[in-house]
C-alpha positions, 0 to 999 in steps of 0.5 A, a space after each residue: 482515521 487519518 488523525 488516528 493512523 499513527 496509532 497502528 502498531 501492527 506490521 503494515 504493508 501498503 500496496 498501490 499501483 503506479 497507474 492508480 487514478 483513484 488513490 493518488 500515490 502521495 496519499 499512500 506515501 503519507 500513510 506509509 510515513 505515518 505508520 511506524 515501520 510501514 512498507 510501501 510497495 508501488 507496483 509498476 503498470 498497475 491501476 486501482 484494480 490491483 487488489 483483484 489482479 495482484 491477489 495471487 502475487 501478493 504472498 510472493 511479494 511478502 516472502 510467503 
């Protein structure tokens, strides 16, 4: 995946919590830099459970 990630052309938003101890922030930043036009959102005071805790807030964050 890592060697192919630059081929992603779909609009992409990477969301990570600043307290995530499973995926380091630098990893999300690297992916964000390799996907053209990607947006990186770092949520304060959130850990790796962000996808379940933040699911309701995500559409608001994206301007839905």
